[in-house]
VOVEXPA-653656 format. One record per residue: x, y, z of N, C-alpha, C, O, CB in turn. Coordinates in steps of 0.2 Angstrom, whole numbers, plus 5000, padded with zeros to 4 digits. Atoms other than C-alpha are relative to their C-alpha. Glycine has a CB too. Layout:
! residues N
XYZXYZXYZXYZXYZ
...
***
This chain:
! residues 146
500750005001548662825892499850074997500150124999499749995007
500249945003547862955881499250004999498949944998500350014993
500750005001546063015879500050054994500250104994499650035006
500149965006545563085862499350004998498949964999500449984994
500749995003543963155854500049974993500449974989499950085000
500150035006543263055840499450054996498950064999499749935001
500549955003542363175827499749964994499249994991500450064998
500250035006542163055812499949925002500349895006500450014994
500150075000541562875810499949975008500349925010500649964997
500150024993540962855828499749935001499949895006499550055004
500350075000540062695824500649945000500449895001499549994994
499450055000541862615822500049975007500449925008500650034998
500050024993541662595841499449975003499249975009500250065005
500750034998539962515841500149955005499649945010499749974994
500050054995540562365851500150035007499750005012500649964998
499949974994541062475865499350045002499150045008500650055000
500649964998539462585864499549955002499149975006499850044993
500650054998538362425865500149975006499749945009500049954994
499850024993539262385881499650045005499350025010500750005002
500449954995538362535889499350004998498950025002500350074999
500749995002536762535879499949954994500149964988499950074997
500050055005536262375870499550004994499549964991499949945004
500449995006535062445858500250064995500250114997499250015002
499749955004535762535843499650064998499950114998500249964994
500449945002534362645839499950055006499850115005499349984998
499949964995534462715856500750045000500750105002499949965007
499449975001536262755853500050054995500350114996500649954999
500149965006535762835837499750075002499850124999499649974995
500349944998534762965847500550055002500350115002499549985006
499649954998536263045854500750004997501150054998500149995008
499350015003537862985845500250064996500850094997500149944996
499849945004537963125832500050065003500450115001499650004993
500049944996537463265843500550015006500650065008499350025002
499650004995538663215856500750004998500949994993499949945005
499350005000540563225859500249935002500049915008500350065004
499850074998541363055859500850005002501150044998499949954994
499350014998542963015868500249935001499849895003500250055006
499750064999544062865868500650005004501050055003500149964993
499450004995545362815881500449944997500249884996499849985007
499550045003546862725873500549985005500950035007500350024993
499450024996548062625884500349944998500149885000499849995008
499850065003548962505873499449974995499549924993500249955004
500650015004547362505862499450035004499450055009499949925000
500649964998545562585864499749955005499549895003499650024994
500350044995544862515880499450035003499049995007500549985005
500549974997543562635885499750064995500150094991500150035007
500349955004542362765877499550045005499250015010499649984994
500549974997541162895883499750054995500050074990500250045006
500349955005539863015874499750055005499350035009499549974995
500349954996539363175882499650054995499850074990500550045004
500349955004538063305876499950065004499850065010499349974998
500149944997537763485880499350015000498950014995500450064997
500750004999536063505887499750075002499150095000499849965006
500249934998536063685893500650045002501250015001499550015006
499449964998537263825898500349975006500049975011499950085001
499650034994538563735909499749945002499949915007499950055006
500350074998537563575909500149954995499949964989499250015002
499850065004538163415901499749945002499649935008500850004999
500350064998537463245901500549944997500649944991499349994997
499650065002538563085900499549954998499149925002500449975006
500550055003537562975888500249935000499849895000499850034993
499850065001538662835887500749995003501150045002500049974992
499350014997540262765896500049925000499649895003500150035007
499950075000540962595894500849985000501150024997499749964994
499350025000542562505898500049924998499649895000500450015007
500050075002543062335890500049965006500349975011500649984995
500150044993542562195903500749995003500749995009499649944998
499450024996544362135906500450065003500950055006500449964995
499649944997544962315910499650045005499850095007500250054994
500449964995543562365922500350005007500749955008499249975000
499849994993543862415940500750025000501150005005499849935003
499349975000545562495935500050075000500650104999500449964994
500049935000544962675936499950034993500050104993500750025003
500149975007544762705917499350044999499350094997500049944995
500649965000542962755919500050065004499850115001499449955002
499949944996543362875932500450054997500350114997500349985007
499549965004544762945922499650044994499750104993500649964997
500449965005543462985908499650055003499550105000499649944996
500549954997542263065919500450065003500250125001499649975006
499649944998543663175927500250044994500250104994500649985004
499849975006544263215909499450054998499650104995500249954995
500549965003542563285904500050075004499850125001499349965001
500049944997542663415918500650044998500550104998500049985008
499449955002544363475912499950024993500150074991500649965001
500149985007543863465894499450064999499550104995499749944996
500549955001542263565896500150055006499850045012499349975001
499849954995542863715906499450045003499450065009500550064997
500649974998541063785907499649955004499049975006499750034994
500450054997540363625914499950015008500450015012500349934999
500249994993539463665931499749945003499849925008499650065001
500450064998538363505931500149954995500049964989499350025001
500050065004538663335924499549955002499549935008500749974999
500550054998537163225923500149934997500549934992499350034997
500050075003537063035920499449975002499249975008500749975002
500650044999535562925918500249925000500649904996499550014995
499850075000535762735923499449965003498949995005500649995004
500550054997534762585928500050005008500650025011500149934998
500050004993534262565946500349945003500049895005499250015003
499650064998535662445950500550025005500950075003500249964993
499549984995536762445965500750014997501050064999500049955006
499349995003538362425955500150064996500650104997500249944996
499949945004538062565943499950065005500350115004499450004995
500149944995537362685957500650015004500850065006499449995004
499450004996538862635968500650034996501050074999500249935002
499549975004540062675954500050084999500450115000500149974993
500149935001539362845950500150045007500350105007499350024997
499949964993539262895969500750005002500950055004499649965005
499350004999541062845970500450054996501050074998500349934999
499749945005541462975956499750065002499850114999499849984993
500249934998540563115966499350024998499150074999500550054998
500749995002538763095959499649995006499749955010499849964994
500550014995537263115969499349994996499250024991499950065005
500650015003535463055965499650074999499650115003499649955004
500449945002534463195956499349984999498950015003500350034993
500750025001532863115950499949944996500449914994499650064996
500150075003532062965942499550014994499050054994499749955005
500550005005531162945925499749935000500049884998500450014993
500450064999529862815928499949964993499749994988499350015003
500150045005529762665916500450024994500250004988499250004998
499649985005531062735905500249944996500249944989500750045002
499850065004531762565900499549964997499549934992500549955005
500550045003530162475898499650044995499350004990499549985006
500349965006529462615887500450014994500150024989499850075003
499649985006530962645876500449944997500749954992500550055003
499650055003531762475873499549944998499049935001500549975005
500450055003531062335862500049945004499549905003500349994993
500050064996531462205875500250015007500550075008500549944997
499949994993531662185893500850015001501249974998499849945005
499349984999533362255899500249975007499849985012500250074999
499850034994534362165913500750025001501150024997499949935001
499349994998535962215923500149975006499749985011500150085000
499950034994536662115936499449965003499349955009500250055006
500650044999535162005935499450045002498950015004500249955006
500649964998533962145939499750044994500150064990500250065005
500349975006532662205926500050085001499850105006499349974999
500049935000532862385922499350034998499050014993500650034995
500749975001531262485923500150085000500050114995499549985006
500049935000531562665929500850024999501249985000499850035007
499449975001533062775924500150045006499750095008500150044993
499849964994533962855939500550054997501050034995500349965006
499649945002534763025935500450025006500250025012499750064997
499649974995536263075945500450064998500450074992500649945002
499749945002537163235945500750015004500750005010499650065001
499449984997538963295949500150084999500150104993500649964998
499949935001539263485952500750015001501149985005499650045004
499449984999540863575950500150055006500650075008500350034994
***
């Protein structure tokens, strides 16, 4: 298994990016300013994109694992990798929908709820967004500190 940084042609991984964020214009808001990493384990099976938001503060903008490889620890490996890659990272933020499965995953990776952005999904997406049968309305931000 290897994790490598992608510096060119990030849209080549659009299928993976769309697993995490199903509206391409929302991906375009962060993709070029972010660092993209892919996890290869006999083929690329996961990706993440992180942005530097302030001194020592990074935000995980996107993380996705191909469906048939989920629940095998690949997402957790990418998150842990970010802390080793960014030696100056004191805080890693992530925003997600208010869905038990997503919140449970991030909590299991050491994140705690930070704050909420009201109506983020209804205000920023062209169509209603659903995850696990739940309509996404607010974005819940979580944080993990080193």
